[in-house]
C-alpha positions as CSV (number, residue, x, y, z in Angstrom):
1,M,0.0,0.0,0.0
2,V,1.2,3.5,-0.7
3,A,2.2,4.8,2.7
4,G,0.2,7.6,4.3
5,L,-3.0,7.4,2.2
6,L,-5.0,6.9,5.3
7,T,-3.6,9.8,7.3
8,A,-2.4,12.3,4.7
9,V,-4.9,14.8,6.0
10,A,-7.3,14.6,8.9
11,L,-10.1,15.9,6.6
12,L,-9.8,12.6,4.7
13,W,-11.0,10.8,7.8
14,S,-13.7,13.2,8.9
15,A,-15.2,13.3,5.4
16,A,-15.5,9.5,5.6
17,A,-13.1,8.8,2.7
18,L,-12.2,5.1,2.3
19,A,-9.0,3.2,1.9
20,Q,-7.8,0.2,-0.1
21,D,-10.7,-1.9,-1.3
22,G,-13.0,0.5,0.6
23,H,-16.8,0.9,0.5
24,A,-19.1,3.3,2.2
25,R,-22.6,3.1,3.4
26,H,-23.0,-0.7,3.5
27,G,-21.3,-1.4,0.2
28,A,-21.7,1.6,-1.9
29,E,-19.0,2.5,-4.4
30,P,-16.3,4.9,-3.2
31,A,-16.0,8.3,-4.8
32,A,-13.9,8.4,-8.0
33,A,-10.9,10.1,-6.3
34,T,-10.8,7.7,-3.5
35,A,-11.2,4.7,-5.9
36,K,-8.2,6.0,-7.8
37,A,-6.1,6.3,-4.6
38,A,-7.3,2.8,-3.6
39,T,-6.1,1.3,-6.9
40,R,-2.6,2.8,-6.3
41,A,-2.6,1.4,-2.8
42,R,-3.0,-2.2,-3.8
43,A,0.6,-3.3,-3.5
44,G,-0.2,-6.7,-2.0
45,L,2.4,-6.3,0.7
46,A,0.2,-7.3,3.7
47,I,1.6,-10.2,5.7
48,G,0.7,-12.3,8.7
49,V,3.4,-13.2,11.2
50,G,4.0,-15.6,14.0
51,V,6.5,-17.5,16.1
52,A,6.8,-21.2,15.9
53,P,7.2,-23.3,19.1
54,S,10.9,-23.6,18.1
55,G,11.3,-19.8,18.2
56,T,11.6,-19.5,14.4
57,L,9.9,-16.4,12.9
58,W,7.3,-17.0,10.2
59,A,5.7,-14.7,7.7
60,V,3.0,-15.4,5.2
61,G,2.1,-13.2,2.3
62,V,1.8,-13.0,-1.5
63,D,4.6,-12.2,-4.0
64,R,4.4,-9.9,-7.0
65,E,2.5,-12.6,-9.0
66,G,-0.1,-13.0,-6.3
67,R,1.2,-16.4,-5.2
68,L,0.9,-17.3,-1.5
69,F,4.3,-17.9,0.2
70,I,5.7,-18.6,3.6
71,Q,9.1,-17.4,4.7
72,T,11.0,-18.3,7.9
73,R,13.9,-16.8,9.9
74,D,15.9,-18.2,12.7
75,D,17.0,-15.2,14.7
76,R,20.4,-16.8,15.3
77,G,21.0,-16.6,11.5
78,Q,19.6,-13.0,11.3
79,E,18.4,-13.7,7.7
80,W,15.2,-14.9,6.1
81,G,15.2,-18.1,4.2
82,A,14.0,-18.2,0.6
83,P,10.3,-17.8,0.1
84,R,8.4,-21.1,-0.2
85,L,5.3,-21.1,-2.4
86,L,2.2,-22.9,-1.2
87,D,-0.2,-24.8,-3.5
88,I,-3.6,-23.1,-3.4
89,G,-4.9,-24.2,-6.8
90,N,-6.6,-21.3,-8.6
91,D,-7.5,-19.3,-5.5
92,K,-6.8,-15.6,-5.4
93,V,-5.6,-14.1,-2.1
94,S,-6.5,-10.7,-0.5
95,A,-3.3,-9.2,0.9
96,D,-4.0,-5.5,1.2
97,G,-3.9,-3.6,4.4
98,E,-6.5,-4.9,6.9
99,N,-7.4,-8.0,4.9
100,R,-4.2,-10.1,5.0
101,P,-3.2,-13.8,5.2
102,K,-2.8,-15.1,8.8
103,L,-1.1,-18.0,10.5
104,A,-1.3,-19.7,13.8
105,F,0.6,-22.5,15.6
106,G,-1.3,-25.1,17.6
107,P,-0.4,-28.2,19.6
108,D,1.1,-31.4,18.2
109,Q,2.9,-29.6,15.3
110,H,-0.3,-28.1,13.9
111,V,0.1,-25.0,11.7
112,V,-2.8,-23.3,10.0
113,I,-2.7,-20.5,7.3
114,S,-5.9,-18.6,6.4
115,Y,-6.7,-16.1,3.7
116,T,-9.7,-14.4,2.1
117,Q,-10.4,-15.4,-1.5
118,P,-12.2,-12.6,-3.3
119,L,-15.3,-13.7,-5.2
120,A,-16.8,-12.3,-8.4
121,K,-19.1,-9.8,-6.8
122,P,-17.4,-6.7,-5.3
123,Y,-16.7,-6.8,-1.6
124,T,-17.5,-10.5,-1.3
125,G,-15.2,-13.3,-0.3
126,E,-14.8,-16.6,1.4
127,I,-12.3,-17.6,4.0
128,R,-9.9,-20.4,3.1
129,M,-7.5,-22.4,5.2
130,L,-4.5,-24.6,4.8
131,R,-3.4,-26.9,7.6
132,S,-0.2,-28.8,8.5
133,V,0.2,-31.6,11.0
134,D,4.0,-31.8,10.7
135,G,5.1,-28.4,11.7
136,G,4.8,-26.9,8.3
137,V,6.7,-29.4,6.3
138,T,3.6,-30.2,4.2
139,F,0.2,-28.5,4.0
140,S,-3.2,-29.7,2.9
141,T,-5.1,-28.2,0.0
142,P,-7.3,-25.2,1.0
143,Q,-10.8,-25.6,2.3
144,T,-13.5,-23.0,3.1
145,V,-13.8,-22.4,6.8
146,H,-17.5,-21.3,7.2
147,Q,-20.6,-23.2,6.4
148,D,-22.4,-20.3,4.8
149,R,-21.7,-20.2,1.0
150,Q,-23.6,-17.2,-0.2
151,M,-21.7,-14.7,-2.4
152,I,-21.5,-12.1,0.4
153,T,-18.8,-10.8,2.7
154,H,-17.0,-13.4,4.7
155,R,-13.7,-11.5,5.1
156,F,-11.2,-9.9,7.5
157,E,-10.7,-13.1,9.4
158,S,-8.6,-13.5,12.5
159,L,-7.6,-16.8,14.0
160,A,-6.0,-18.2,17.2
161,F,-5.6,-21.4,19.2
162,D,-6.6,-21.2,22.8
163,A,-4.8,-22.9,25.7
164,K,-6.8,-26.2,25.2
165,G,-5.8,-26.4,21.5
166,T,-9.2,-25.3,20.1
167,L,-8.8,-23.2,16.9
168,H,-11.0,-20.1,16.8
169,T,-11.7,-18.3,13.5
170,V,-13.5,-15.0,13.7
171,W,-14.6,-12.9,10.7
172,I,-16.9,-10.1,9.3
173,D,-20.1,-11.5,7.7
174,K,-23.0,-9.8,5.9
175,R,-25.6,-12.6,5.9
176,D,-27.7,-10.7,8.4
177,Q,-27.5,-7.5,6.5
178,V,-28.8,-9.3,3.4
179,L,-31.7,-10.8,5.4
180,A,-32.5,-7.4,6.8
181,A,-32.3,-5.5,3.5
182,G,-34.4,-2.3,3.6
183,T,-34.6,-2.2,7.4
184,G,-31.7,0.0,8.1
185,Y,-29.5,-2.8,9.5
186,R,-26.3,-1.2,10.8
187,G,-23.0,-2.5,9.3
188,A,-22.2,-6.2,9.2
189,A,-21.9,-8.8,11.9
190,I,-19.1,-10.7,13.6
191,Y,-19.3,-14.5,13.2
192,R,-17.0,-17.2,14.4
193,N,-16.5,-21.0,14.6
194,E,-14.3,-23.5,16.4
195,S,-12.2,-26.4,15.2
196,R,-11.2,-29.1,17.7
197,D,-9.0,-31.0,15.3
198,G,-6.5,-28.4,14.2
199,G,-8.5,-27.1,11.2
200,K,-9.5,-30.4,9.7
201,S,-13.2,-29.7,10.4
202,F,-15.2,-26.8,11.8
203,G,-18.2,-26.4,14.0
204,P,-21.3,-24.3,13.1
205,D,-21.1,-20.7,12.2
206,L,-21.9,-18.8,15.4
207,K,-22.9,-15.1,15.6
208,L,-20.8,-13.1,18.1
209,A,-22.4,-9.7,17.5
210,D,-24.7,-7.8,15.1
211,H,-23.7,-4.4,13.8
212,S,-19.9,-4.6,13.3
213,C,-18.1,-2.2,11.1
214,E,-17.8,-3.6,7.6
215,C,-14.0,-3.9,6.9
216,C,-11.8,-3.2,9.9
217,R,-9.5,-5.9,11.3
218,I,-10.5,-7.9,14.3
219,A,-8.0,-8.1,17.2
220,L,-7.6,-11.3,19.2
221,A,-5.7,-11.9,22.5
222,P,-5.5,-14.7,25.1
223,T,-7.5,-14.4,28.3
224,P,-6.0,-15.1,31.7
225,D,-7.9,-18.5,31.9
226,G,-6.6,-19.6,28.5
227,G,-9.5,-18.5,26.3
228,I,-9.6,-15.9,23.5
229,A,-10.8,-12.3,23.6
230,A,-11.9,-10.3,20.6
231,M,-12.0,-6.5,19.9
232,W,-13.5,-5.0,16.8
233,R,-14.9,-1.7,15.4
234,H,-18.6,-1.7,16.1
235,V,-21.5,0.4,14.8
236,F,-23.3,1.7,17.9
237,A,-26.7,3.3,17.3
238,P,-27.4,5.4,15.4
239,N,-24.1,5.3,13.6
240,V,-21.1,5.6,16.0
241,R,-17.9,3.8,15.0
242,D,-16.4,2.9,18.3
243,H,-15.2,-0.5,19.5
244,A,-16.6,-3.6,21.2
245,F,-15.1,-6.4,23.2
246,A,-16.2,-10.0,23.9
247,I,-14.8,-13.3,25.2
248,L,-15.3,-16.0,22.6
249,G,-17.7,-18.7,23.9
250,A,-18.7,-16.7,27.0
251,T,-22.0,-17.7,28.6
252,T,-23.0,-14.0,28.4
253,P,-21.7,-13.1,24.9
254,A,-23.2,-9.6,24.8
255,P,-20.3,-7.3,23.7
256,M,-18.9,-4.7,26.0
257,R,-18.3,-1.2,24.7
258,A,-14.5,-0.6,24.8
259,S,-14.1,2.9,23.4
260,F,-16.0,6.1,23.6
261,D,-14.7,8.4,20.9
262,E,-18.3,9.0,19.7
263,W,-17.1,9.0,16.1
264,K,-20.2,9.5,14.0
265,L,-19.4,8.2,10.6
266,N,-21.5,6.6,7.8
267,A,-18.6,4.6,6.3
268,C,-15.9,2.1,7.2
269,P,-12.5,3.6,7.9
270,H,-10.5,0.4,7.3
271,H,-8.6,0.9,10.5
272,G,-9.1,-1.8,13.2
273,P,-7.7,-2.1,16.7
274,G,-4.9,-3.9,18.5
275,L,-5.2,-5.9,21.7
276,S,-2.8,-7.5,24.1
277,P,-3.1,-9.0,27.6
278,A,-1.9,-6.8,30.5
279,R,-0.2,-8.4,33.5
280,D,-3.0,-7.4,35.9
281,G,-5.5,-9.5,33.9
282,G,-6.9,-6.7,31.8
283,Y,-5.8,-5.6,28.4
284,H,-3.8,-3.0,26.5
285,A,-5.6,-1.6,23.5
286,V,-4.8,0.7,20.6
287,W,-7.3,2.1,18.1
288,F,-7.9,4.9,15.6
289,G,-10.9,7.3,15.9
290,E,-12.0,10.8,15.7
291,K,-13.0,12.5,19.0
292,A,-14.4,16.0,19.2
293,G,-13.1,16.6,15.7
294,R,-9.6,15.3,16.5
295,A,-8.4,12.3,14.5
296,A,-5.8,10.2,16.3
297,V,-4.5,6.7,17.2
298,R,-5.2,6.2,20.9
299,Y,-3.9,3.9,23.7
300,G,-6.0,2.8,26.6
301,R,-6.5,0.1,29.2
302,L,-9.4,-2.3,29.4
303,A,-10.6,-4.3,32.4
304,A,-11.0,-8.1,32.2
305,D,-14.5,-7.7,30.8
306,G,-13.4,-5.2,28.2
307,S,-14.7,-2.0,29.9
308,P,-12.4,1.0,29.6
309,Q,-10.1,1.8,32.5
310,G,-8.1,5.0,33.4
311,T,-7.0,7.7,31.0
312,V,-6.9,7.3,27.2
313,R,-3.8,8.8,25.6
314,E,-3.0,9.8,22.1
315,L,0.1,8.4,20.5
316,P,2.9,11.1,20.2
317,D,2.5,11.4,16.4
318,P,-0.4,13.1,14.8
319,R,0.1,11.2,11.6
320,A,0.2,7.7,13.3
321,E,-1.8,5.0,11.5
322,H,-2.4,1.3,11.9
323,A,-0.8,0.8,15.3
324,D,-0.2,-2.6,16.9
325,V,0.4,-3.4,20.6
326,M,2.1,-6.2,22.4
327,A,2.9,-6.7,26.1
328,T,5.0,-9.3,28.0
329,G,4.9,-8.8,31.7
330,A,5.7,-5.1,32.5
331,T,7.2,-4.6,29.0
332,L,4.8,-2.9,26.5
333,A,5.4,-1.9,22.9
334,I,3.3,0.0,20.5
335,V,4.4,0.5,16.9
336,W,2.9,2.4,14.0
337,R,3.8,4.0,10.7
338,S,3.3,7.6,9.6
339,F,3.8,9.5,6.4
340,D,5.6,12.9,6.4
341,G,4.8,13.7,2.7
342,R,8.0,12.1,1.4
343,Q,8.5,8.8,3.3
344,S,6.9,6.4,5.7
345,R,8.4,6.4,9.2
346,L,8.2,3.4,11.5
347,R,8.0,4.4,15.2
348,A,7.6,2.8,18.5
349,W,6.3,3.9,21.9
350,L,8.0,1.7,24.6
351,S,7.3,1.2,28.3
352,S,9.0,-0.9,30.9
353,D,6.5,-0.1,33.7
354,D,3.3,-1.6,32.2
355,G,2.3,1.6,30.4
356,A,2.8,4.1,33.2
357,S,5.5,5.9,31.2
358,F,6.7,5.7,27.6
359,A,9.7,6.5,25.5
360,L,9.5,7.3,21.7
361,R,11.9,5.5,19.4
362,E,12.5,5.9,15.7
363,L,13.0,2.5,14.1
364,A,13.2,3.1,10.3
365,A,12.0,5.1,7.3
366,S,11.3,4.1,3.7
367,E,10.2,5.8,0.5
368,D,9.0,2.4,-0.8
369,E,5.5,1.1,-0.6
370,N,5.0,-0.7,2.7
371,D,2.7,-2.7,4.9
372,H,1.4,-1.9,8.3
373,P,3.8,-3.0,11.1
374,R,3.1,-6.1,13.2
375,L,4.3,-7.0,16.7
376,I,4.9,-10.5,18.0
377,A,6.4,-11.9,21.3
378,A,9.5,-13.9,20.4
379,P,11.7,-15.9,22.9
380,D,14.1,-13.0,23.2
381,G,11.5,-10.3,23.6
382,I,9.0,-8.3,21.5
383,I,9.9,-7.7,17.9
384,A,8.3,-5.6,15.1
385,L,8.1,-6.8,11.5
386,W,7.6,-4.3,8.7
387,R,7.4,-5.4,5.0
388,T,8.5,-2.9,2.4
389,A,8.7,-3.5,-1.4
390,K,12.2,-4.7,-0.9
391,E,12.1,-7.0,2.2
392,I,10.6,-7.9,5.5
393,H,12.4,-5.9,8.2
394,V,12.8,-7.2,11.8
395,F,13.4,-4.9,14.8
396,S,13.8,-5.5,18.5
397,V,11.5,-3.1,20.4
398,Q,12.6,-3.8,23.9
399,P,12.6,-0.6,26.1
């Protein structure tokens, strides 16, 4: 994606302009100027990242020909191995911005890789998955994750294994919007399912919440008891684009409101949140929103039930976009990119006291097209990965 399109001017946000493959008002076509910018933005650089049980870094993405690949790196070698292409038949892969391939590691050498395959109708897709039972030496052919097969939105999936080895897949789904046509149904919905055999088979499609935003990423994080928590951009009545939180499979699944920017917007901003467990049993969260006319990426704390705690702070960069957050014990890292009119800058806000204080660090800059940065917890600490047109960069982000 061409860096900085989403934050070039604050007016772009407040006017409900769209990014990448954007659409406004429940699927309407974007304005011509925005569509032109979106076409330039489709560089296909979006990657999913993870750490194998061995400590090896993994990345999954698409190459310039649109082919799905994995690439691994042993930190002791300090270099990425050659990309390895995966056989996905005739599938196409979405790898732009918020809609990117994902990977997750489970027990017993299980590895799963997911991606959204675009369908013929605009803004539609189905979620596909490859699985390995030998640590990634071989992978199955792709299969569709969800039971619903309508040509509608099943996109922007996130996935994670819980502590018991159950694989959870969560996605944005428009089946309820289709059923409610003409009734003013707000946004889309969050659906999920579970696999208890490492992605070989899947349980029923389960609705987590009505009225999600249509195309913002869903953040997942482990809960203190080994479950999975989710945070997503929600459409609160009548049309407020704040954030909601829920524990997957909870006996009381009603989502908790997690942010109160009160951003009244009749469009999807393509800018989802980040979520990481805090050492006190709550969560660290980052999100983008407009509050009282001020567009910014913000950091806040959530209680164990997802309710906001304490003071919300803006990141120390008015151009910040697509932030990610990761915590291990008292160490906390937030990374983002920003565009200064000439190049994209990768920056980090680092804390060694659980978010009580932060230090700003400049990590890198590039004039090339680039992806949003991602954070993962590696054996030697928190690291940031940032893909540019030339390579996948790796940075230690310890305070």
